[in-house]
N, C-alpha and C positions, 0 to 999 in steps of 0.2 A: 576261350579267348575270342574266337570269331563271333560268338553270340553277343559278347560284351561290346565288341566294336559295332556290330549291327544295331544293337540297342542304343548305344551312344549316338550313332548317326541318326537314328529315328528321333531321338529326343532333341538333337540339334535342329533337325528339319522342322519338327513341331514347334520348337521354341522360336524359330525364325519365320514361321508362317505368318502372313498378315492377319491381324486380329479382325474379327467381324466388326465392320464399321456400320454405324447406323446411318441410313440414308436420310437426307433432309425430309422433314414432313411436307405434305402437300401445301399446307398453310404455314410456311416458315415465318416465325416472328423475327423481325430484323434485330440485330444486336442492340441497336439504339432503343427499340421498343422493349426488348427483354430487360435492358437496364432499367427503364422506367417502371416496369412491372415488379422487378425484384426490389427496387427502391421502395415503392409503395407497400409491397408485402412486408418489408422489414420495418417500415413505420407502423403498419397495422399491428404487427407482432409486438413491437415496443410499446405501443399504446395499451395493448391488452395486459401488459405487465406493470402498469402504473395504476395509481389511485385516481388519476385525472379523468378516467373514462366514465361517462354517464351511462345510464341504462339505455338511453336513445342511441348513443354512439355504438354501444355493444351490438345492437340489432342492425346497425347500418354497416359497420366495418366488418364485413364478412368476405369470404372468397367470391361470392356472387357479385358483391359490389365491385371488387377488383376486376373481375372478368368483364363486367358491364362497362366500367370506366375505360378499359383498354380495348373494348370491342373484340374479346376473345371468348372462347368457351373452355370448359374444363378439359375436354379431350385434346383440344389444340394446345392448351397449356402443358398437359402431361407429355404429349408427343414432343413438343419443343424442349421441355425440361430434359427429357431422355436424350434428345439429339445433342443439346449443348453439354450435357454431362459426359457424353462420349467424346466430346471435343474439348478437353480440359484447357488447352492453351487459349482458345477463344472464350471459354467460360470464365477463366481467370481474368482476362482483360475486361470482361463485362463487370465482374465483381469489383475489380480495382476502381472502375469508374463509379460504381455505386458507393464505395467507401470514400471516394473523393468528395462526394456530395454531403456526407455527414457533417463536416465542420460548419457548413452553411446553416444547417438546421440547428446545430448546437448554439451558434451565435444568435439565431433568431429566438431560441428558447431562453437563452441568457438575457436577451433584451426584454422579452416579455416578463420574465421573473423579476428583473430589476424594476421594471415599470410597476408591477404589482406590489413589490415591496415599498416603493415610494408612496403608493396610494395608501397602504396600510399605515405607514409612518406618519403621513400627513393627516390622517383621520385621528390619530392619537394625539 
């Protein structure tokens, strides 16, 4: 019985111990900039899954393009992604802001498609 109590106490202590937190990287990307990078990354991924992409855009829209645009490197990106992943509350806020930007893009796409449809109809 005593062994069970000691084992239970050890398990409780281990369960309540603070988790290993990840220290902020030396070159921390601000939440606002992280939002911009994640937003651009999602657009690039979406474009790669469409038929609208040209051969030229395939060669341009790469992770290197994204890193260059936002003035970061791949190591900085990975360190920051790990840091924000270990801080889910903050990461969730960033993702919510990214999601709030999608309707603006969808409205723009709808406007462009409507304009193209009108051109096609007027030609016929």
